[in-house]
C-alpha positions as CSV (number, residue, x, y, z in Angstrom):
1,M,119.4,92.4,99.1
2,S,116.3,93.6,100.7
3,L,113.8,91.1,102.4
4,R,110.1,91.2,101.1
5,S,107.1,91.5,103.6
6,Q,105.6,88.3,104.4
7,R,102.5,89.5,102.8
8,N,104.1,90.4,99.6
9,K,103.0,87.7,97.0
10,T,104.3,89.3,93.9
11,M,105.2,86.7,91.6
12,D,109.1,86.5,90.7
13,V,111.2,84.0,88.9
14,T,114.6,82.7,90.4
15,P,117.6,82.3,88.3
16,E,117.4,78.4,88.9
17,E,113.9,78.5,87.7
18,R,114.4,80.5,84.4
19,D,116.2,78.0,82.1
20,S,113.6,75.5,82.9
21,L,110.7,77.7,82.4
22,L,112.0,79.0,79.2
23,G,112.4,75.4,78.0
24,S,108.5,75.1,78.2
25,T,108.0,77.8,75.6
26,H,108.2,77.4,71.8
27,K,109.2,79.2,68.5
28,M,107.4,79.0,65.2
29,N,109.7,78.6,62.1
30,S,107.1,77.1,59.8
31,P,103.4,76.9,59.3
32,L,101.6,75.0,62.3
33,S,98.6,73.2,62.6
34,V,95.9,74.2,65.3
35,D,96.7,71.1,67.6
36,E,100.4,72.2,67.5
37,V,99.8,75.7,68.7
38,I,97.0,75.5,71.3
39,G,98.0,75.9,75.1
40,K,101.5,77.4,74.1
41,I,103.4,80.4,74.9
42,F,105.5,81.2,71.9
43,H,108.9,83.0,72.8
44,Q,109.2,85.5,69.8
45,N,108.3,88.5,68.0
46,M,104.4,88.4,67.2
47,L,105.1,89.8,63.5
48,E,107.6,86.8,63.1
49,A,105.0,84.3,64.7
50,T,101.6,85.2,63.4
51,R,102.5,84.4,59.9
52,F,103.0,80.7,60.7
53,L,99.5,80.6,62.9
54,P,96.9,78.8,61.3
55,D,94.1,80.3,59.4
56,N,90.6,80.7,60.8
57,F,90.8,79.3,64.2
58,V,90.8,82.2,66.7
59,D,87.3,82.9,68.6
60,V,88.6,85.9,70.5
61,L,91.5,88.1,69.8
62,L,92.5,89.8,73.1
63,V,95.5,92.4,72.6
64,D,97.2,94.7,75.1
65,P,99.8,96.3,73.2
66,P,102.3,99.0,73.8
67,Y,100.6,102.3,74.4
68,N,101.9,105.2,72.6
69,L,104.2,106.0,75.5
70,T,107.8,105.6,76.2
71,K,108.0,102.7,78.7
72,S,110.5,99.9,79.5
73,Y,109.6,96.4,79.2
74,A,112.3,93.9,80.7
75,G,115.0,95.8,79.4
76,S,113.7,97.0,76.0
77,T,112.0,100.4,75.5
78,F,108.8,101.2,73.3
79,K,109.4,104.7,72.4
80,K,106.5,107.2,71.8
81,T,106.0,108.4,68.4
82,S,103.8,110.5,66.2
83,S,99.8,109.5,66.1
84,D,100.3,108.8,62.4
85,D,103.4,106.5,63.1
86,Y,101.5,105.0,66.0
87,E,98.5,104.2,63.8
88,E,100.5,102.7,61.0
89,W,102.2,100.4,63.7
90,L,98.7,99.3,64.9
91,D,97.7,98.7,61.3
92,E,100.9,96.6,60.7
93,W,100.3,94.0,63.4
94,L,96.4,93.9,63.2
95,S,96.7,93.0,59.5
96,S,99.2,90.1,60.5
97,V,96.7,88.3,62.5
98,M,93.5,88.9,60.4
99,H,94.1,85.5,58.6
100,C,93.8,83.8,62.0
101,L,90.3,84.9,62.9
102,K,87.1,83.1,62.4
103,N,84.2,85.0,60.6
104,D,82.3,85.2,63.9
105,A,85.4,86.3,66.2
106,S,85.2,88.9,68.7
107,I,88.2,91.4,69.2
108,Y,89.4,93.4,72.2
109,V,92.1,95.9,72.1
110,C,93.3,98.0,75.2
111,S,94.3,101.7,74.9
112,E,94.5,104.9,76.4
113,W,92.8,108.2,75.9
114,K,95.6,109.8,73.9
115,S,95.6,107.4,71.1
116,S,91.9,106.9,70.9
117,A,91.7,108.4,67.3
118,S,94.5,106.3,66.1
119,V,93.3,103.0,67.6
120,Q,89.9,103.7,66.4
121,R,90.9,104.5,62.6
122,A,93.0,101.4,62.7
123,L,90.3,99.2,64.1
124,E,87.6,100.4,61.7
125,R,89.9,99.3,58.7
126,H,89.6,95.6,59.8
127,F,86.7,95.2,62.1
128,I,83.2,96.4,63.0
129,V,84.0,98.8,66.1
130,R,80.9,98.2,68.7
131,N,81.8,99.7,72.1
132,R,84.6,101.3,73.8
133,I,84.8,100.2,77.4
134,T,86.2,102.6,79.8
135,W,87.7,101.1,83.2
136,E,88.9,102.9,86.3
137,R,92.5,102.4,87.4
138,E,92.2,103.4,91.0
139,K,96.0,104.2,91.0
140,G,97.7,107.0,89.5
141,R,99.6,110.2,90.1
142,G,97.9,113.3,91.0
143,A,98.2,116.4,88.7
144,H,98.1,120.1,89.7
145,T,97.2,121.4,86.4
146,N,94.9,118.8,85.1
147,W,92.7,116.1,85.8
148,K,94.2,113.0,87.1
149,N,94.5,110.5,84.6
150,C,92.9,107.1,86.2
151,S,91.1,105.5,83.2
152,E,91.9,103.0,80.4
153,D,90.1,101.9,77.4
154,I,89.1,98.6,75.9
155,W,87.7,98.4,72.3
156,F,85.3,95.8,71.3
157,C,85.0,94.8,67.7
158,T,83.8,92.0,65.8
159,M,84.6,90.6,62.3
160,S,81.0,90.3,61.3
161,N,77.5,90.7,62.7
162,E,77.6,87.0,63.7
163,Y,79.2,86.7,67.0
164,H,78.9,85.5,70.4
165,F,77.9,87.7,73.4
166,D,76.6,86.1,76.9
167,V,75.3,89.1,79.0
168,E,74.2,86.7,81.7
169,S,77.7,85.5,82.4
170,V,78.9,88.9,83.3
171,K,76.3,90.4,85.4
172,L,77.5,92.4,88.4
173,K,76.4,91.8,91.9
174,R,76.0,95.2,93.7
175,K,74.9,96.1,97.1
176,V,71.3,97.5,97.3
177,I,71.3,101.0,98.6
178,A,67.7,101.6,98.6
179,P,65.9,98.2,99.2
180,Y,62.5,98.7,97.9
181,R,59.9,96.1,98.7
182,N,56.6,95.0,96.9
183,V,53.4,95.4,98.8
184,D,53.6,92.0,100.1
185,G,57.1,92.9,101.7
186,K,59.2,90.6,99.3
187,P,62.2,92.4,97.9
188,K,61.7,94.1,94.6
189,D,64.4,93.3,91.9
190,W,66.9,92.5,94.6
191,S,67.6,89.3,96.9
192,E,68.4,88.8,100.5
193,S,71.4,86.7,101.6
194,P,73.7,86.3,104.4
195,E,76.2,88.3,102.8
196,G,74.0,91.3,102.5
197,N,71.2,92.7,100.0
198,Y,72.3,92.4,96.3
199,R,70.9,93.2,92.8
200,L,72.1,91.7,89.6
201,T,72.8,94.5,87.3
202,F,73.5,94.5,83.5
203,P,77.1,95.2,82.6
204,S,77.6,98.8,81.0
205,N,80.7,100.1,79.3
206,L,82.0,102.1,82.3
207,W,83.7,99.7,84.8
208,T,84.5,101.0,88.4
209,D,84.9,97.4,90.0
210,I,88.2,96.6,88.9
211,T,91.3,96.4,91.4
212,L,94.9,96.7,89.8
213,P,97.1,93.7,90.8
214,F,99.3,94.9,93.9
215,W,101.8,93.5,96.1
216,S,99.5,91.4,98.5
217,M,97.5,89.8,95.4
218,P,99.1,86.3,94.2
219,E,98.3,87.4,90.7
220,N,100.6,90.3,90.8
221,T,104.0,90.3,88.8
222,N,106.8,93.0,87.9
223,H,105.2,93.7,84.4
224,P,104.7,97.3,84.3
225,T,101.2,97.2,82.5
226,Q,99.8,94.1,83.9
227,K,96.0,94.0,83.5
228,P,93.6,92.4,86.1
229,E,92.7,88.8,85.9
230,K,89.1,90.0,86.7
231,L,89.2,92.6,83.8
232,I,90.1,89.8,81.3
233,A,87.6,87.3,82.8
234,K,84.7,89.7,82.2
235,L,85.7,89.9,78.4
236,L,86.4,86.1,77.9
237,L,83.1,85.1,79.7
238,A,81.1,87.5,77.5
239,S,82.6,86.6,74.1
240,S,83.7,83.2,74.3
241,E,82.4,79.6,75.5
242,P,84.5,76.7,77.0
243,G,86.7,75.2,74.4
244,D,86.8,78.4,72.3
245,V,90.6,79.4,71.3
246,V,91.8,82.9,72.6
247,L,94.7,84.5,71.0
248,D,97.0,87.0,72.7
249,P,100.1,88.1,70.5
250,F,101.2,90.7,73.2
251,A,100.9,88.2,76.0
252,G,103.2,89.8,78.4
253,S,103.2,88.0,82.0
254,G,100.5,85.8,80.7
255,T,97.2,87.0,82.1
256,T,94.9,86.5,79.2
257,C,96.4,82.9,78.8
258,V,96.1,82.3,82.5
259,V,92.5,83.4,82.8
260,A,91.7,81.5,79.4
261,K,92.9,78.3,81.3
262,K,90.9,79.0,84.2
263,L,87.8,79.5,82.4
264,K,88.5,76.3,80.5
265,R,89.1,78.1,77.0
266,S,91.9,77.2,74.8
267,F,94.8,79.9,74.3
268,V,97.8,80.8,72.2
269,G,100.3,83.5,73.7
270,V,103.1,85.2,71.9
271,E,105.7,87.4,74.0
272,K,109.1,88.6,73.0
273,E,110.6,89.3,76.3
274,E,112.3,86.2,78.2
275,E,111.4,87.5,81.6
276,Y,107.8,87.6,80.9
277,C,107.7,84.3,79.1
278,A,109.1,82.7,82.2
279,I,106.7,84.2,84.4
280,A,103.7,83.4,82.3
281,V,104.8,79.6,82.0
282,K,105.0,79.7,85.9
283,R,101.5,81.3,86.3
284,L,100.0,78.7,84.0
285,A,101.4,75.9,86.2
286,L,99.9,77.5,89.2
287,A,96.7,77.8,87.5
288,D,96.4,74.1,87.8
289,L,96.3,74.1,91.4
290,D,94.3,77.3,91.9
291,D,91.6,78.4,89.5
292,T,90.1,81.3,91.5
293,I,89.7,84.8,89.9
294,Q,89.6,87.6,92.6
295,G,86.2,89.2,92.7
296,Y,84.6,86.4,90.6
297,H,82.6,84.0,92.9
298,D,79.7,81.7,92.2
299,G,79.5,82.8,88.6
300,F,79.0,86.3,89.3
301,F,81.3,89.6,89.4
302,W,81.2,91.5,92.7
303,E,81.9,95.1,93.3
304,R,85.1,95.8,94.8
305,N,85.6,94.8,98.5
306,S,82.0,94.0,98.6
307,L,81.9,90.0,99.1
308,A,81.5,89.8,103.0
309,A,82.0,86.1,103.2
310,Q,85.4,86.2,101.8
311,K,86.6,88.8,104.5
312,S,86.4,86.4,107.6
313,L,88.7,83.8,105.9
314,S,92.3,83.6,106.5
315,P,94.6,83.6,103.3
316,T,95.3,80.1,103.7
317,K,91.5,79.3,103.8
318,K,90.9,81.5,100.8
319,I,93.2,79.4,98.6
320,A,92.3,76.1,100.0
321,G,88.5,76.7,99.3
322,G,89.2,76.8,95.4
323,K,86.6,79.5,95.0
324,L,87.0,82.3,97.3
325,F,89.6,85.4,97.2
326,D,89.0,88.6,99.1
327,E,89.3,91.8,96.9
């Protein structure tokens, strides 16, 4: 057995922990009330679980389903299929969660570029498609005969024209490259601070400030398609308020549920793989001790590696401070 680097913070679950953690998950065998599902991870197939979920109780549906790629997840494999079959599969599980959503609910669905047409068609049958966010994955293999693939998409939809969107909560703090001043010498549309000169900017649908979880980040797990907490935080802050209910029917290692908890939202997660359920439960317990979200500080999102105040602190101080993490 090889020893990990001391700086390797990747979360794992020991055999001794596994049974205890899985004992904190749940299974639905009959219809449940809202109070009976809130704050829980359900260990079962989502198509089996969603039929027992209450009606009209979800404010945000946030889904990172298997992409149309052949990939292994804790021993089971999702196999690539035709575009038509993938679209049919998308439509099947989307139909299964429709009854859970409030009329003013927002929906976010992750995807990759090859399946864009299938995803858009499936979503348009159920929702109003409002935007497609593209975010940069800074990792990825090079390509000698094509452009390197280093982006993924998130489709933003709503159930109706009545929905919540708080743009002020997701503004990005960017370094000022050209610090123009008014005639009186005061900053023009930017501010000076001990950390540097920054401007608050409105978020677009192109995100280049996201860091994928890696081995030295406490949020990192062995899930092959884990999304960054910062990415999920943007979506939840924009489209929900404290106390709102977030449903993730493909919960994986629990990132959406963990971020919802850190941001004082309610959550319901469904995940069929034992290993990921155990990790999700462990991460949720740790969120009680540390509610930081890397790259999010003092109510603002920061560009990658731009918060100078974080860099002078030791890892211990960063965690103990309750608010600061280096990115």
